N, C-alpha and C positions, 0 to 999 in steps of 0.2 A: 098401383102398376110398379114404382121405386122397389118398395118391399121384395116383389116375386124376382126382379132383376137382381137385386143385391143375393138374395137369399142363393138364387141359380147360382153366380159367381163365385158365392164362400163355399157352394157343392164342390164347383169345379175347381177350387184350390185344394180343398179339401182332399178330394179324392185324385189329383195330380201331386200331390205331395206324400200320399200314402202308398199310391204305385209306385211314384220314384224312390221313397225308404225301403217298400220293399223289393225292389228290384238292388237297390243297392246293398240291403244285407244279402241277398240270392248271390250276389257276385261275391262278398267276403266269404260264405258259406263254400261257394265252390273253390274259391282259391284255398281256402285250408284247407281244404279236403284234397287237394293236388297233392300226388304219392310227393315224399320226400329223396331227393336222391341219396342214397348210400354215399358215406362218406369215403374218401378212397383209401385205399392199404397203404399204408406209409412206408416206405423203406428207410434202413440209417444207412449213410454211407459217410464215408469219409473221403473230405476235400485232400487234395496234394499238398496246402498247408497243415495237413494234420488236425481239422475244425469238423465235427460229428455235426450233420445236416439229417433231414430227413427230408425223402422224396416222394411224391407219385409213383405207386406201381407202371401207370399209366403211360407217366413220362418213360418210364425205362424199356416198357414196350416198345412204344415208339420209334426209337433210336433204334433197338435189336434188330427192328426191320427196315433202316435202311442199309445200303449197300455201300459197301468203303469204295474211294475212288481208289486204283492200282497204279505204278509207274506207269504203266503205258498208256491208260487214259488221260493221266496228267500231261503227258509229252505230248502226244496227238490234238490235246485239250490247246499247249502252247502254239504250237507251229499254225493250226487254223485260224487262231486269232492272235495272233503276233502284229502287230501293227508297224510297218515301216514309214518312217517321214521323208523316205526321198525321192 
């Protein structure tokens, strides 16, 4: 009787290791097949001190979408947020 239980345990170990190994291989293959994000387009610009740097085009697009503050906005903000300690 002892031999039968040892064989069934060996089969269970073999099958569990085989299934785990197969699942690991499938997950690696799925990760390898994921689409690679294309590299962002780089734009060359000069810094105020004259150095040449490359910046992603996405960063420039985000900056262009932002609204700049005008003087009236700044004056309104300072009068509403001015703290007096008196």
